[in-house]
Jmol script that loads the backbone (N, CA, C; Angstrom):
load data "model"
ATOM      1  N   MET A   1       0.925  -1.281   0.254  1.00  0.00           N
ATOM      2  CA  MET A   1      -0.065   0.039  -0.089  1.00  0.00           C
ATOM      3  C   MET A   1       0.813   1.126   0.101  1.00  0.00           C
ATOM      4  N   ALA A   2       0.532   2.150  -0.963  1.00  0.00           N
ATOM      5  CA  ALA A   2       1.519   3.405  -0.913  1.00  0.00           C
ATOM      6  C   ALA A   2       0.867   4.193  -0.281  1.00  0.00           C
ATOM      7  N   SER A   3       1.503   5.456   0.610  1.00  0.00           N
ATOM      8  CA  SER A   3       1.088   6.455   1.087  1.00  0.00           C
ATOM      9  C   SER A   3       0.354   7.365   0.566  1.00  0.00           C
ATOM     10  N   PRO A   4      -0.490   7.860   0.758  1.00  0.00           N
ATOM     11  CA  PRO A   4      -1.500   8.819  -0.124  1.00  0.00           C
ATOM     12  C   PRO A   4      -0.943  10.383  -0.229  1.00  0.00           C
ATOM     13  N   ASP A   5      -0.118  10.722   1.157  1.00  0.00           N
ATOM     14  CA  ASP A   5       0.351  11.682   1.352  1.00  0.00           C
ATOM     15  C   ASP A   5       1.426  11.920   1.982  1.00  0.00           C
ATOM     16  N   VAL A   6       2.455  12.804   1.810  1.00  0.00           N
ATOM     17  CA  VAL A   6       3.795  12.978   2.494  1.00  0.00           C
ATOM     18  C   VAL A   6       3.747  14.327   2.753  1.00  0.00           C
ATOM     19  N   THR A   7       4.433  14.564   4.004  1.00  0.00           N
ATOM     20  CA  THR A   7       4.769  15.847   4.407  1.00  0.00           C
ATOM     21  C   THR A   7       6.531  16.012   4.366  1.00  0.00           C
ATOM     22  N   VAL A   8       7.057  16.810   4.089  1.00  0.00           N
ATOM     23  CA  VAL A   8       8.064  17.320   4.362  1.00  0.00           C
ATOM     24  C   VAL A   8       8.503  18.665   5.169  1.00  0.00           C
ATOM     25  N   SER A   9       9.371  18.225   5.982  1.00  0.00           N
ATOM     26  CA  SER A   9       9.477  19.326   7.087  1.00  0.00           C
ATOM     27  C   SER A   9      11.282  20.023   7.063  1.00  0.00           C
ATOM     28  N   CYS A  10      11.739  20.824   7.309  1.00  0.00           N
ATOM     29  CA  CYS A  10      13.029  21.112   7.386  1.00  0.00           C
ATOM     30  C   CYS A  10      12.908  22.568   8.310  1.00  0.00           C
ATOM     31  N   ALA A  11      14.290  22.386   9.243  1.00  0.00           N
ATOM     32  CA  ALA A  11      14.960  23.553   9.710  1.00  0.00           C
ATOM     33  C   ALA A  11      16.063  23.761  10.107  1.00  0.00           C
ATOM     34  N   ALA A  12      16.646  24.700  10.267  1.00  0.00           N
ATOM     35  CA  ALA A  12      17.910  25.136  10.560  1.00  0.00           C
ATOM     36  C   ALA A  12      18.247  26.049  11.772  1.00  0.00           C
ATOM     37  N   GLY A  13      19.294  25.962  12.289  1.00  0.00           N
ATOM     38  CA  GLY A  13      20.045  26.736  13.549  1.00  0.00           C
ATOM     39  C   GLY A  13      21.240  26.543  13.272  1.00  0.00           C
ATOM     40  N   PRO A  14      21.949  27.222  14.244  1.00  0.00           N
ATOM     41  CA  PRO A  14      23.078  27.764  14.050  1.00  0.00           C
ATOM     42  C   PRO A  14      24.331  26.295  14.626  1.00  0.00           C
ATOM     43  N   GLY A  15      23.770  25.328  14.706  1.00  0.00           N
ATOM     44  CA  GLY A  15      24.694  24.334  14.952  1.00  0.00           C
ATOM     45  C   GLY A  15      24.245  22.819  13.971  1.00  0.00           C
ATOM     46  N   THR A  16      23.205  22.785  13.572  1.00  0.00           N
ATOM     47  CA  THR A  16      22.345  21.943  12.828  1.00  0.00           C
ATOM     48  C   THR A  16      21.390  21.999  11.803  1.00  0.00           C
ATOM     49  N   PHE A  17      21.077  21.102  11.001  1.00  0.00           N
ATOM     50  CA  PHE A  17      20.219  20.951   9.656  1.00  0.00           C
ATOM     51  C   PHE A  17      19.405  19.720  10.124  1.00  0.00           C
ATOM     52  N   ALA A  18      17.827  20.298  10.285  1.00  0.00           N
ATOM     53  CA  ALA A  18      16.885  18.937  10.473  1.00  0.00           C
ATOM     54  C   ALA A  18      16.321  18.690   9.248  1.00  0.00           C
ATOM     55  N   PHE A  19      15.759  17.389   8.895  1.00  0.00           N
ATOM     56  CA  PHE A  19      15.066  17.443   7.579  1.00  0.00           C
ATOM     57  C   PHE A  19      13.982  15.924   8.190  1.00  0.00           C
ATOM     58  N   GLY A  20      12.784  16.482   7.866  1.00  0.00           N
ATOM     59  CA  GLY A  20      11.782  15.300   8.280  1.00  0.00           C
ATOM     60  C   GLY A  20      10.817  14.853   7.119  1.00  0.00           C
ATOM     61  N   VAL A  21      10.779  13.627   7.187  1.00  0.00           N
ATOM     62  CA  VAL A  21       9.556  13.062   6.316  1.00  0.00           C
ATOM     63  C   VAL A  21       8.517  12.318   6.663  1.00  0.00           C
ATOM     64  N   HIS A  22       7.046  12.537   6.798  1.00  0.00           N
ATOM     65  CA  HIS A  22       5.909  11.796   7.619  1.00  0.00           C
ATOM     66  C   HIS A  22       5.251  11.413   6.231  1.00  0.00           C
ATOM     67  N   ASP A  23       4.800  10.218   6.593  1.00  0.00           N
ATOM     68  CA  ASP A  23       3.542   9.644   5.758  1.00  0.00           C
ATOM     69  C   ASP A  23       2.631   8.941   6.739  1.00  0.00           C
ATOM     70  N   SER A  24       2.026   8.279   6.102  1.00  0.00           N
ATOM     71  CA  SER A  24       0.621   7.467   6.863  1.00  0.00           C
ATOM     72  C   SER A  24       0.718   6.177   6.599  1.00  0.00           C
ATOM     73  N   HIS A  25       1.868   5.630   6.124  1.00  0.00           N
ATOM     74  CA  HIS A  25       1.902   3.876   6.412  1.00  0.00           C
ATOM     75  C   HIS A  25       2.157   3.473   7.373  1.00  0.00           C
ATOM     76  N   PRO A  26       1.662   2.490   8.141  1.00  0.00           N
ATOM     77  CA  PRO A  26       2.168   1.887   9.245  1.00  0.00           C
ATOM     78  C   PRO A  26       3.360   1.299   9.176  1.00  0.00           C
ATOM     79  N   TYR A  27       4.202   1.054   8.013  1.00  0.00           N
ATOM     80  CA  TYR A  27       5.509   0.568   8.095  1.00  0.00           C
ATOM     81  C   TYR A  27       6.576   1.341   8.812  1.00  0.00           C
ATOM     82  N   ARG A  28       7.163   0.843   9.891  1.00  0.00           N
ATOM     83  CA  ARG A  28       8.503   1.697  10.424  1.00  0.00           C
ATOM     84  C   ARG A  28       9.573   1.083  10.120  1.00  0.00           C
ATOM     85  N   PRO A  29      10.242   1.415   9.152  1.00  0.00           N
ATOM     86  CA  PRO A  29      11.983   1.210   8.980  1.00  0.00           C
ATOM     87  C   PRO A  29      12.822   1.100  10.209  1.00  0.00           C
ATOM     88  N   ALA A  30      13.976   0.576  10.304  1.00  0.00           N
ATOM     89  CA  ALA A  30      14.991   1.010  11.239  1.00  0.00           C
ATOM     90  C   ALA A  30      16.004   1.622  10.325  1.00  0.00           C
ATOM     91  N   PRO A  31      16.009   2.985  11.105  1.00  0.00           N
ATOM     92  CA  PRO A  31      16.795   3.937   9.969  1.00  0.00           C
ATOM     93  C   PRO A  31      18.338   3.544  10.269  1.00  0.00           C
ATOM     94  N   THR A  32      18.857   2.450  11.404  1.00  0.00           N
ATOM     95  CA  THR A  32      20.274   2.368  11.692  1.00  0.00           C
ATOM     96  C   THR A  32      20.518   0.627  10.724  1.00  0.00           C
ATOM     97  N   ALA A  33      19.748   0.415  10.363  1.00  0.00           N
ATOM     98  CA  ALA A  33      19.954  -1.492   9.400  1.00  0.00           C
ATOM     99  C   ALA A  33      18.870  -0.834   8.360  1.00  0.00           C
ATOM    100  N   PRO A  34      19.040   0.050   7.195  1.00  0.00           N
ATOM    101  CA  PRO A  34      17.724   0.026   6.234  1.00  0.00           C
ATOM    102  C   PRO A  34      18.145  -0.922   5.121  1.00  0.00           C
ATOM    103  N   GLU A  35      17.207  -1.350   4.180  1.00  0.00           N
ATOM    104  CA  GLU A  35      17.301  -2.474   3.351  1.00  0.00           C
ATOM    105  C   GLU A  35      18.011  -1.619   2.265  1.00  0.00           C
ATOM    106  N   PRO A  36      19.037  -2.228   1.367  1.00  0.00           N
ATOM    107  CA  PRO A  36      19.959  -1.871   0.781  1.00  0.00           C
ATOM    108  C   PRO A  36      19.407  -1.316  -0.517  1.00  0.00           C
ATOM    109  N   GLY A  37      19.453  -0.293  -1.047  1.00  0.00           N
ATOM    110  CA  GLY A  37      18.772   0.189  -2.438  1.00  0.00           C
ATOM    111  C   GLY A  37      17.563   0.645  -2.052  1.00  0.00           C
ATOM    112  N   THR A  38      17.296   1.189  -0.953  1.00  0.00           N
ATOM    113  CA  THR A  38      15.946   1.811  -0.977  1.00  0.00           C
ATOM    114  C   THR A  38      16.366   3.459  -0.268  1.00  0.00           C
ATOM    115  N   GLY A  39      15.416   3.999  -0.440  1.00  0.00           N
ATOM    116  CA  GLY A  39      15.821   5.489  -0.153  1.00  0.00           C
ATOM    117  C   GLY A  39      15.918   5.897   0.786  1.00  0.00           C
ATOM    118  N   LEU A  40      15.671   5.091   2.052  1.00  0.00           N
ATOM    119  CA  LEU A  40      16.441   5.407   3.487  1.00  0.00           C
ATOM    120  C   LEU A  40      17.609   4.937   3.813  1.00  0.00           C
ATOM    121  N   ALA A  41      17.835   4.104   3.054  1.00  0.00           N
ATOM    122  CA  ALA A  41      19.456   3.537   2.868  1.00  0.00           C
ATOM    123  C   ALA A  41      20.100   4.616   2.543  1.00  0.00           C
ATOM    124  N   ALA A  42      19.850   5.663   1.322  1.00  0.00           N
ATOM    125  CA  ALA A  42      20.411   6.648   1.103  1.00  0.00           C
ATOM    126  C   ALA A  42      20.258   7.778   1.771  1.00  0.00           C
ATOM    127  N   VAL A  43      19.300   7.756   2.740  1.00  0.00           N
ATOM    128  CA  VAL A  43      19.509   8.870   3.568  1.00  0.00           C
ATOM    129  C   VAL A  43      20.196   8.809   4.677  1.00  0.00           C
ATOM    130  N   ALA A  44      20.181   7.311   5.133  1.00  0.00           N
ATOM    131  CA  ALA A  44      20.863   6.894   6.241  1.00  0.00           C
ATOM    132  C   ALA A  44      22.393   6.997   6.001  1.00  0.00           C
ATOM    133  N   GLU A  45      22.958   6.874   4.777  1.00  0.00           N
ATOM    134  CA  GLU A  45      24.210   6.613   4.444  1.00  0.00           C
ATOM    135  C   GLU A  45      24.713   8.666   4.480  1.00  0.00           C
ATOM    136  N   LEU A  46      23.787   9.219   3.594  1.00  0.00           N
ATOM    137  CA  LEU A  46      24.324  10.820   3.687  1.00  0.00           C
ATOM    138  C   LEU A  46      24.147  11.438   4.947  1.00  0.00           C
ATOM    139  N   THR A  47      23.640  10.965   5.776  1.00  0.00           N
ATOM    140  CA  THR A  47      23.451  11.323   7.333  1.00  0.00           C
ATOM    141  C   THR A  47      24.301  10.947   8.256  1.00  0.00           C
ATOM    142  N   HIS A  48      24.829   9.805   8.328  1.00  0.00           N
ATOM    143  CA  HIS A  48      25.632   8.923   8.960  1.00  0.00           C
ATOM    144  C   HIS A  48      26.750   9.378   8.949  1.00  0.00           C
ATOM    145  N   GLY A  49      27.291   9.331   7.383  1.00  0.00           N
ATOM    146  CA  GLY A  49      28.578  10.053   6.940  1.00  0.00           C
ATOM    147  C   GLY A  49      29.245  10.934   7.451  1.00  0.00           C
ATOM    148  N   PRO A  50      28.542  12.016   7.828  1.00  0.00           N
ATOM    149  CA  PRO A  50      29.003  13.638   8.234  1.00  0.00           C
ATOM    150  C   PRO A  50      28.660  13.542   9.823  1.00  0.00           C
ATOM    151  N   GLY A  51      28.106  12.342  10.461  1.00  0.00           N
ATOM    152  CA  GLY A  51      28.179  12.579  12.142  1.00  0.00           C
ATOM    153  C   GLY A  51      27.037  12.658  12.330  1.00  0.00           C
ATOM    154  N   GLY A  52      25.606  12.599  11.371  1.00  0.00           N
ATOM    155  CA  GLY A  52      24.239  13.089  11.450  1.00  0.00           C
ATOM    156  C   GLY A  52      23.604  12.082  12.224  1.00  0.00           C
ATOM    157  N   THR A  53      22.474  12.218  12.553  1.00  0.00           N
ATOM    158  CA  THR A  53      21.335  11.170  13.272  1.00  0.00           C
ATOM    159  C   THR A  53      20.091  10.993  12.485  1.00  0.00           C
ATOM    160  N   ALA A  54      19.112   9.719  12.542  1.00  0.00           N
ATOM    161  CA  ALA A  54      18.208   9.358  11.747  1.00  0.00           C
ATOM    162  C   ALA A  54      17.535   8.784  13.043  1.00  0.00           C
ATOM    163  N   VAL A  55      16.240   9.381  13.200  1.00  0.00           N
ATOM    164  CA  VAL A  55      15.190   8.172  13.784  1.00  0.00           C
ATOM    165  C   VAL A  55      13.907   8.456  13.212  1.00  0.00           C
ATOM    166  N   VAL A  56      13.048   7.130  13.523  1.00  0.00           N
ATOM    167  CA  VAL A  56      11.822   7.000  13.052  1.00  0.00           C
ATOM    168  C   VAL A  56      10.890   7.229  14.201  1.00  0.00           C
ATOM    169  N   ARG A  57       9.825   8.158  14.228  1.00  0.00           N
ATOM    170  CA  ARG A  57       9.206   8.184  15.265  1.00  0.00           C
ATOM    171  C   ARG A  57       7.560   8.146  15.032  1.00  0.00           C
ATOM    172  N   GLY A  58       7.224   7.409  15.200  1.00  0.00           N
ATOM    173  CA  GLY A  58       5.704   6.801  15.168  1.00  0.00           C
ATOM    174  C   GLY A  58       4.731   7.736  15.630  1.00  0.00           C
ATOM    175  N   ASP A  59       3.080   7.882  14.738  1.00  0.00           N
ATOM    176  CA  ASP A  59       2.273   9.030  15.051  1.00  0.00           C
ATOM    177  C   ASP A  59       1.934   8.459  16.616  1.00  0.00           C
ATOM    178  N   ALA A  60       1.414   9.580  17.098  1.00  0.00           N
ATOM    179  CA  ALA A  60       0.790   9.503  18.781  1.00  0.00           C
ATOM    180  C   ALA A  60      -0.475   9.116  18.278  1.00  0.00           C
ATOM    181  N   ASP A  61      -1.277   9.282  17.022  1.00  0.00           N
ATOM    182  CA  ASP A  61      -2.883   9.572  16.958  1.00  0.00           C
ATOM    183  C   ASP A  61      -3.210   8.531  15.502  1.00  0.00           C
ATOM    184  N   GLY A  62      -2.136   7.731  15.302  1.00  0.00           N
ATOM    185  CA  GLY A  62      -2.327   7.005  14.428  1.00  0.00           C
ATOM    186  C   GLY A  62      -1.199   6.009  13.797  1.00  0.00           C
ATOM    187  N   PRO A  63      -1.344   5.224  12.659  1.00  0.00           N
ATOM    188  CA  PRO A  63      -0.593   4.616  12.390  1.00  0.00           C
ATOM    189  C   PRO A  63       0.819   4.626  11.474  1.00  0.00           C
ATOM    190  N   GLY A  64       1.083   6.209  10.992  1.00  0.00           N
ATOM    191  CA  GLY A  64       1.783   6.570  10.444  1.00  0.00           C
ATOM    192  C   GLY A  64       3.466   6.984  11.068  1.00  0.00           C
ATOM    193  N   LYS A  65       4.320   7.554  10.459  1.00  0.00           N
ATOM    194  CA  LYS A  65       5.486   7.951  11.115  1.00  0.00           C
ATOM    195  C   LYS A  65       6.262   8.597  10.506  1.00  0.00           C
ATOM    196  N   SER A  66       7.074   9.659  11.173  1.00  0.00           N
ATOM    197  CA  SER A  66       8.072  10.513  10.537  1.00  0.00           C
ATOM    198  C   SER A  66       9.311  10.144  10.835  1.00  0.00           C
ATOM    199  N   ILE A  67      10.047  10.122   9.843  1.00  0.00           N
ATOM    200  CA  ILE A  67      11.808   9.723   9.748  1.00  0.00           C
ATOM    201  C   ILE A  67      12.255  11.653   9.616  1.00  0.00           C
ATOM    202  N   TRP A  68      13.255  11.529  10.924  1.00  0.00           N
ATOM    203  CA  TRP A  68      13.926  12.968  11.265  1.00  0.00           C
ATOM    204  C   TRP A  68      15.341  12.557  11.105  1.00  0.00           C
ATOM    205  N   THR A  69      16.045  13.321  10.289  1.00  0.00           N
ATOM    206  CA  THR A  69      17.650  13.248  10.346  1.00  0.00           C
ATOM    207  C   THR A  69      17.946  14.563  10.591  1.00  0.00           C
ATOM    208  N   THR A  70      19.120  14.936  11.803  1.00  0.00           N
ATOM    209  CA  THR A  70      19.922  15.916  11.691  1.00  0.00           C
ATOM    210  C   THR A  70      21.270  15.758  11.237  1.00  0.00           C
ATOM    211  N   VAL A  71      21.928  16.859  10.438  1.00  0.00           N
ATOM    212  CA  VAL A  71      23.242  17.049  10.299  1.00  0.00           C
ATOM    213  C   VAL A  71      23.930  18.082  10.732  1.00  0.00           C
ATOM    214  N   PRO A  72      24.983  17.914  11.115  1.00  0.00           N
ATOM    215  CA  PRO A  72      26.239  19.155  11.755  1.00  0.00           C
ATOM    216  C   PRO A  72      26.408  19.712  10.460  1.00  0.00           C
ATOM    217  N   PRO A  73      26.563  21.125  10.689  1.00  0.00           N
ATOM    218  CA  PRO A  73      27.267  21.658   9.459  1.00  0.00           C
ATOM    219  C   PRO A  73      28.898  21.260   9.275  1.00  0.00           C
ATOM    220  N   ARG A  74      28.858  21.533   7.673  1.00  0.00           N
ATOM    221  CA  ARG A  74      30.034  21.139   7.273  1.00  0.00           C
ATOM    222  C   ARG A  74      31.337  22.248   7.687  1.00  0.00           C
ATOM    223  N   SER A  75      32.257  21.488   7.899  1.00  0.00           N
ATOM    224  CA  SER A  75      33.547  22.295   8.509  1.00  0.00           C
ATOM    225  C   SER A  75      34.331  23.313   7.228  1.00  0.00           C
ATOM    226  N   ALA A  76      34.556  24.103   7.373  1.00  0.00           N
ATOM    227  CA  ALA A  76      35.261  24.862   6.177  1.00  0.00           C
ATOM    228  C   ALA A  76      36.617  24.673   6.082  1.00  0.00           C
TER     229      ALA A  76
END
end "model"
wireframe off; spacefill off
backbone 0.3
color backbone group
C-alpha cells in the first residue's frame, strides 16, 4: 500500500540542519539498518557519514510515522 500523503519539513539552526518526512503508512523501517537500495538507505548513508542522526518516530494518533534526520554543519 502506498502512502497517500507525504509531508516534508526542514529547519536550520546555528549548529544543525534537520529534515523530516512524514507519511501515513504503518511500516516503520529501522534507520540504523535500512534495506540496501532503498531511499532510506541513501538517507542513512548521507546522514551518518558526516556524523548526523536519523530516527523514526511513530504517530501518537495513527499508524503513520516521521523519519527525522539531523546533520551537523560542514567544516570549512
